[in-house]
N, C-alpha and C positions, 0 to 999 in steps of 0.2 A: 398609720396605725393598723389599717387593714390592707392586706395585699389582695388585689383583684386577680382571680385565677381565670385563665381563658376557658370558655365553655367547651371548646373542642377537645376531644380525646384522641390522641394519635398513637398508633402502635399498641403494643402489649402493655397493659396497665402495670403489671408487676414483672417486667422483664428482669431477668437475673434471679428470679425466685421460682421454685417449684410450686405449682398448685398442690394443695393438700392431697386431694384424691389422686392427682396425677403422680405425685411422689410415691404414694402407697402402691399404685398399680405398677410403677416401674421398679419397685423394690418389694417383691413378694414376701421376703423374710421380715421386712419392716412391717408389712401389713399384718402378718401373724402376731408380731410382738405388740403392735398398737392395739389390735383387737383383744389380746390377752390383758393388757393394762386397762382397757376400757371395762372389761368384765370385772376385774379386781376392784376398780373404783366404785362400782355399783354394789359390791358385796360388803359384808361385815369384815372388820380388820382381823388379820391373822398375825400374831406377834412375830417379830424378828426371830429367825431360827438359829442364828449364830451369836456367839458371845463377843461383845465389844471389849477391846482393851483400853479404849479411851473414847471420850465423846466425839461425835462428828461436829466439825465447826462449819457453820453456815453464815454467810453474809447476804443481806438483802438490801438492795438499793432500788426503791420503787417511787414512781410519781404519784404518791398516795394522797397528797393534799389537794383533793378535788371534792366536788359535791358527790360525784360517783363514789360509791363505797366498795367498788369491786376489789381494789387493792388491799384495803384493810380486812375485808372479809376473807380474801384469799389467804392471807397469812394466818388468820385465826383458824381457818379450816386446816391449813397445813400443820400448825402446831398441835392442834387437838388430835389429828390423825397420827402424827409422830408419837405422841404420848400413848395412844392406844396400841401402836405397834411396838411399844417398849423400846424405842430407840433413844439412847442417851445422846443429847446434842446440846450445843451452845449456839445461840442465835444472836447475831448483831444486825439490827435493822435501822435503815435511814429512809424516811419518807420525804420526798422533795416535791416541788411544784413543776408540772410539765412545762417544758419550753422556757423555764425561768432560772431555776437553781442549777445552772450548768457547772459552775465552779464547785459548789458543794457536792454535786454528783461526782465530779471528777476526783475530788479529794477522797470521798468515801470509797470509790472504786479502787483507787490506788492503795488505800489503807487495807482493803480486803485482800489485795494481791500481796502486799508486804507482810501481812499477818499469816499468809499461806492458808487461807480458808480452804476447807475441803470442797465446799460448794459455794458458788456465787450465783444468786438469783437476781437477774437484771432484765432489761427489756431491750428491744431494738427498734428504734423509730427514725434516727437521724444518721447522717454520715459520721458524725462524731462518735456515736455509739458503736458504729461498725468498726471504726479504727481501733477503739479500745478492745472490743471483743477479739479482733484478730491478734492484738498484742497478747492478750491473756491466753488464747488458744495456742500460740506458737512459742510462748516463753515461760509458761507456768504449768504446774500440775493441778491447779484449781479447775474443778469441773463446773462448766457454765450451764445454768438452766435459764433459758431465754423465755420470759413470760410475755404473753399477749402477741405471740407470733406463731403461726402454724404452717408457714410456707417456707420450707428450708431454702437457704441461700445456695444457689447452684455452685458458686465459686468455692464453697466450703465442703463440697461433697466428700473429699478425701480426708478432711479433718473437721467434722461437724462438732457443734456444741454437744454437751452431754444430753440435753433434751430441749426441744422446742415445745412449749406448752401454752395453751390458751383456747380461745374459741375462734373458729375460722371466720375471719372478717368477711371473706368473699361469700361464704355460705349465708351468713347473717344478712348481708346486703342483698343477695338474691331474694331472700324471704321478704324483705321490705319492698323491693321493687315489684315483686309479684302482688303484694297487697295494693300498692298504688296503681298498678296497671288494671287490677280488677275493680278498684274503686272509681277510677277516672277513665272511662272508656272512650270518650271523644277527645278532640284536640284540647290539650291543656298546657299552660306554661308553668314553670316552677323554678325555684332557686335552690342552690346547694350551699350549705354552711360546712366547710371542711373543719377538721381539727387543725392543729398547727401543721406547717409544711413537713411532709415526711411520709413514712410507710403507712401509718394508720389512715391518713387522708387518701393516699393512693388506693389502698385496698378497699376501704369503705365507700369513699366518694367516687373514685374512678369506676369501680364495678357497677355502682348504681347508675351512673350516667351512661355507661355503655349499654346496660340493660334497657334503659329508656330510649336511647338512640336506635337500638335494634328494633324496638317495638314500633317506632315511627310516628306516634301520635302526640309526642311531647316535646315542648320547646324549652330548653334551658336558657333562661334570660339573664341569669347572674350566678356567680359562684365566688365565694370568699374564703381565703385562708383566715382563720381566726387565731387568737392567742390561746386557744384551748380552754377558755374560761367563760363564765356567764356574761361578764360585761361585754366582751367582744362579740358574743353571739347576739346579745341585745342590740348593740350598735349596728351590726351587719344587717339585722332584720329591719331596723328602722330605715336604714339606707336603701335596702333592696325594695321595700314597699313604697318608699317615696318615688323611686325611679320606675318601679313596675307594680303599680297598685292592683293589677288584674291577675296576679298569679293565683293558682289554685292550691299549691302546696309548697312546703319547704322541707327539704331533706337535710336533717342534721346528722353529723358524723360522731357526736358524742353526747353524753348526758349533760355536762355543764353548758355546752353550746346550745343544746335543745332547750334547756330551762331558761337560758338568757333570751332565746327567741320567744318563748312563752310569755315572758314579762313584757316584751315589746308588743306582741299581739294583743295582750290585755290592755296595755296603755292606749293602743290605737282602736280598741273595740273591734278587732278583726277576728271574730269567731268563725268566719267563713274560710279562713286559711288553715288547711290541715297540716299538722306538724308531727313528726315521729321522734321517739327517743332511740337510744342505741345502748343496749345492755341489760335493761330491766332491773336495775338496782332499786333500793327502797325509795329514793327520791322520785324516780320515774313512775314507780307503781302508785305512789301517792298522787302524782300529777294525773295519771290515768284515771284513778278513782274519782278525782275531782273534775274530770272532763277538761283538763288543761292540755293534756297530750292525747293524741288520737290512737297511737299505735307504738309498740316497741318490739324489738326482738330480744327476748329475755334469756340470758345465759343461765344455765344450771350452775350457778356461781361457784359453789364450793368444790365441784368436781376437779377443778384444776389444782386446788390446794391439796386435795387427797391424792391426785395423780403424782404430784411432786414428791410427797411423802412415800408413796408406794415405789416410785422409781428409785429413791435413795435406799429403801429397804432391799429391793432387788440387787442393787449395786453392792451393798454390804454383804449380801449372800452370794455374790459372785455370779449372778444371773445376768444374761444380756438384757439391756434396757432399750426400748424403742427410741428412735431419734425424734419422733413427733407424736403429740397427743392433742386432740381437739375435743372439747366437751360439747354437750348437747344444747340446742336452742328450742324455745317455744315462742310462737308469735302471740302477743297479747294485745288486745284492743280495748277501747273504752266501752265496747258493747259486751265484753265478757262479764259473766256473773262473778260476784265477789268470791263465791265458793270455788270457782276454778282458779282464780288468782291465789287464794289462800292455799290450795293444794300445791300449786307450783312454788310458792314461797317456802312451804314446808320441805319440799324436795331440794330447791336451789340453795337454801340457807340452813341445811340440816345441822351443820356444825357452827356456822358463824352467828346463828341466832341463840346459841346456848349462852347462858349467863356464866 
């Protein structure tokens, strides 16, 4: 049920991908375009300047059936910004469960291609996703927006997707490793709970482990690939604490996995084991307020929905669109005053909290 992952990290964590900042440094024009889009995202909307002859067609296939509300909030922010920009559009969306509804995902994706959607918003986490993306890129006119990835695929440099958009997993993981390194200064052991096997686990888990190995004071005693849900996070935590009762902290790679670990720690009365969240959605912030989670890296969630809308507007206006955009993070801990968290929520959920 749970696949044990080797604690050792060999070679480049994300070989085959550009690092976000590395990509921008190697492509100065892209750096200018990305900076321009970042500015626009933070500003009030300016309506579309050209007249549309027909609605834009957009298909969305997201792993949205999770405790994490990132995906649902993302689409709400996207739609509200599209309306503010005065863009006439038709949206077809399908929410699936990560790592489970692969058949439904495939059918929905092929339907989007068959219907000749102008834009397809999808993600890239597994080899199966990658093969589909390459098919769309080479044989259709549909423009691909890849959500939750900000490290361009090197093999696609000459024919990239329309836009990579999300929050840089590597940067967020560095922020969390910095927190743990400052909090635990002497020799400590820890466990890692990955997402399901794939890109997100490599980027978040691999980066964190590498940071801790470089520091030298930390021993990784176990690591598990989960099924990307609460139940598997819960079971992995029970298992790792049975085998390694002396660990100081658990690094979780996603919201659902972290909240499953929280349930296990509560059951075992282990309030001495520190646990993080990843993403800072509503469920995580509630857990932090109740002292169930110790820390999370909080995405300014709605920025990516706004960025997608603004990129489509630029495209309709005939302007060049950047290849990659990453939103901002803030580190949030259980020691933060509620006033700071409320300020961050107002910023992060400025669209998606609207009724």
